[in-house]
N, C-alpha and C positions, 0 to 999 in steps of 0.2 A: 236479371242477372246481376250479382253484387261484382262491382269492379273495383271493392277494397281488396287491399293487398292481404294474402291469405298466411303470407310470411312476415311476420314483425319481430325482428331482433329489439324492438325497445322494448317488447315486454320482459325481458330479462334486466332490464339499469332500473326500473322503474323504483326500487327502494335499495337504501342500503345493504338490506339482508340479500336482496337478490343480486347483487352486483360480488358480495362477498361469494356468493356460493355458485356467479358464473366465471370469476375469475380466472382468467387463464395464466395469469402470471402474479404469484405471492410471493411475501419477503418476512423472514422471521428475526427479532433478534442474531440468534446465533448464527446468521449469514452475514454479520456484522462485525469490521475488525476496526477498531481506533487506532489512529497513529498519534504519538506522542512523542512529543522533544523533552528529554532532560538534559537542564544545562549547568555544566560544571560550575561550582562555587556560587551558584543563585541560591541567595537567602529567602526568596519570594516568587511567587509565580511572576513571570516578566509576560504581561503581555504581546503578541505581534500586531504590530498595526497596520498591516496588510492581510492580514485575517481574522478579522472582529468576532469575538469569542475564542481563540485558540490560544494559548501561553506556551513560554516553555517552563518547564516544572524545576524545582529543587529536586534532589536527588531523595530527602528527606519528606517530600509533599507525594513522592510515588505510591508508595500503599496504599494512600486515599484516591488517587486517580485507578487505580488497580481496584481497588473495592468498589468505587461507581461502576465500573465495567463491566463487572460480575454480577453485582446486584442487576444490571441491566438487563444480564443473561445474554451479552456480546461472545463473539464467539473467540476473542482474543486482542490483544494489543498489541501495534506494533511500533517498536524502539527505536529512539532516533538519539545519538547521542551530540551535543556541542560541548567540544574542548576548550579550555582556557588557552590549552595549547599545541601549534600546529606544525607540521614538520616536511621534509619533502617525499618522505617513504611514509607518511602518514602510523607512525612507530605507536602512537595512543591507541589503534583498532586492535593492538594485537596487545599491549600490556595488561594483564591481568586486573589492574587498578584503574585501566582506563574508563571514562565516564558510562559508555555503554554499557559494557562489560562487569561495571559494579552496578548498573540498572538493571540488565539481565536478571542478577542475585536479586536483589532487593525484591523485582517483580514475581518471581517465581515465589517468594516465600510468602508474597500478601496475595498471590494469587492461589496457592495451596490446590492447582490442579482447577477451578472452578472456570478457570478458560485457556486457552494458547496464550503464552510469551512468544512474541516473535520479535525477530531481530535483523535491521537493516546490516547487509554485509555487504557495506562499499565503502571507498577511500574516498571519498570526495568532502566526508565533513572532517577529515583528519588530516589531510595536506594543506599546505599554505598556498597552493599554487589550486586547488578547488577541483584536482580532474580526478575521476572515479579510479586511475589509477598512477604506476609511478612512470614519470616521464626519462624517456632518454635521453639521450645526448643533443640530439639534433630538437627536441620540444615536446613531438609526438608520444602518445601516452604508448607503453612499451605492453604489449599485450600479458607476453607471457612470465614477464618479471613479475607482472602484477597479479599471474595467475598463483605463483608461491605465497604472495603474501592473502590472498584470499584463502588459501588451505591453513595457513596460519589464523587468521580470522576465526574461521570454521570453526576451528579444534578450542580455541579462545572462548567463543560464543556458548559451545556446546558444555564445556566446564562449565561455563557460568549460570549454565542452567536455560537456556535457548531452548525452546520446543521445535521452534520451527525457526529457519534462514533465510529470511528475503535476500538473495542473491539479485541486487542491482544496479549493477554494473557494466552489464553489456559487452561480455569481455571473450573471443571466441573461447571457448571449452572451460569456461567458468565451473558450472554443473560439475563436469567429471572430475576436475581436480579439486572440487570440493569437496563431494561424495567419498574419490577416495580416500584424502585425509582423513575423515571422516571414519569412512569404515574400519581405516589402520589404527584410529585412534580408540576403537573401543565406542564409538558413539551411530551403531548402523540403527540406532530408533530415531536420529534427528530427521526430522522433515526439509527438505531442502523445495520451496517457492521460489521459481526462477520468473525474475522479471523478461519474460521471455520475448514481447514483443512492446520494447520502451521504446518511444519514439521523441525526436529530438525537438522538442515542444516548449512554443513560447509560455504553456500553461503552468512550467514550473517556478516563476516568477515570485511568489508569493513564500515558496518551500526555501528558497533560499536566504529569504531574510529570514526566517526560522531556522536555520541551520549556521546561520549567518558566513553564509559561501563568502568563497575569497576568488573563486571562477574568475579568469580573465577570457574571452575567447568564449566558444562554445564545445559543443559535444559531439558535435556532425559526425566524426570518421569513427564512434562506434556507436551512438544512438541513431534508429532508425529513420531513414528520410520519412518526412508526413507523406509523401505521393504514393511510397510501395506497401499493397496490401499484400502481395501474395510473401513477400519479401518478411513479413511478420507471420503468417502460418510457417513459414521454411524454420523460422529460429523457434519458434514453439516446438517444433517436431523433431530438431536436434539436440535441445535440452531436453524435451521425455526420451531421445533415444541414449541421452546421457547419464539418465537416471534422477530427472527433475519426478518428485512426487506431487507437486501441482504446478500449474504455467500462469501465469498473471500477461495481462494486457494493459498497457497505460501510455497517456492517459485513457479516459472512459468516450469524454462526448463527440470527440472529430473521429474517432475510431471504433465504435459501437457494429460497423463492419466485418472489422479484423476481430473483432470476439466473438462476432456471431461464425466468420469462416473457423478461428480457431478451436471453437466449440464444437462444429460441427465433424473435425477431425480425431480431438483431442481423447485420449484414453485415460487420463489423469483430470482429477479435477479443475477448473478454469475461473481464475478467479480476476476480478480488475479493479485497479484503482483509481478514484475521482480525486483528482488532485488539486492542489492547493490553488491555482488558476480558477478551477471550475468553481472551486468553494466560494472563492471570492466574489466572482463573477455575480453570484445569487444575492452573497447578504449587501452588496453595495448596489444591484440593482434595488435589492427589496428595500433598502434603509434610505434610497430615493423614491420609494413609493410606486415603482415604475411595474413592478410585480411581485404576488402574491407568493410570501416568504416558501408559507408551508408547502402550497402544490405542486411550488416548482421544484424545493427540495425532493418530496415525493415521486414527484413524475420523472424527474431523471435518474431516480436509485431505482422504478419498475424499469425503466427502459435500458438500465443497465442488465438488471435480472433477465428481460426479456431477450436479449440479445444471447445469451448465454452462460453468465458471470454466475458462479454458485455461492460465490461470496465478494464480500466488495469493501475494499479498505474507505471510508468517510470519514473526514471528520468531524459530520453530525452523528457518529454512530451512536453515541448515548441518549440523546434528542430522540431522535427516530426511534430508536428502539422502546423508549417512555411511549410512544405514539401508538406505536405498535401491541403494546401490552394494555395501552389505556381503549385498542377498539378503533382507533382514529382511522378514518379512511382516507389514504393515499392517492396525491393526484386529484 
């Protein structure tokens, strides 16, 4: 009598075609969103040293970036503004001619409906102190005063042409405040993406170079404690109750468990942001010859999808979309 195994899972791994057919987790370009930095006053692309391959773009180069993203089949771009002047209340964030609002209009016209134009709704790029909200007299972030500005930002970004507003400030009640302002101003169709479970992470370091952050101190009083998983789920449920159309978990790698838990209970789509530090770690490790760059990129993205993300913000979006279009195997 044969003692060989009767069940042989390896049969489904034998060829690329079989692996594709048996894949539990897949990725398509439309599930990818490209973060884009637009720098006021720039006349050429400005490379970001801590993020190899990523640059700040001048406003007049933005149509070419949008065209590349649309041609790659991406689901969207997420815009961040890098202003020339900042102040205590981030007034550049609400002015119609502020760099981010200008970028939204330029991107909307270039996209022509081929992908979604998304905008970061937060004050950290626009304040001279670098916090995500306005400060009270004692130096703490004033939650409710910040909500008033977020509401103004939301309307300004909607007027500029944004399809999706990415509320990333982690203020209590931000979704309700922005949703009410949008609806009152006639923008009920504009989508709110809530950065619901955004953790106080060391992995944001290179991003702060990208937006030339002036932050002193940290954001632990409003971003989530890295040890708290249940709180991340609670934040997502609160944002859904306030009217969020999509909820986000950020970063990804250390928080895949939170992503999975949010995906299990969410009644709306769940996205994830593969942040700058995650990007930089792979790029620098690969440049040192320590890992296979393409396999590492693919493996991380599949892991994020497997955990439950229905879309992923990643700085590799255009490159990976091309791999997918070429039929390249990820991971």
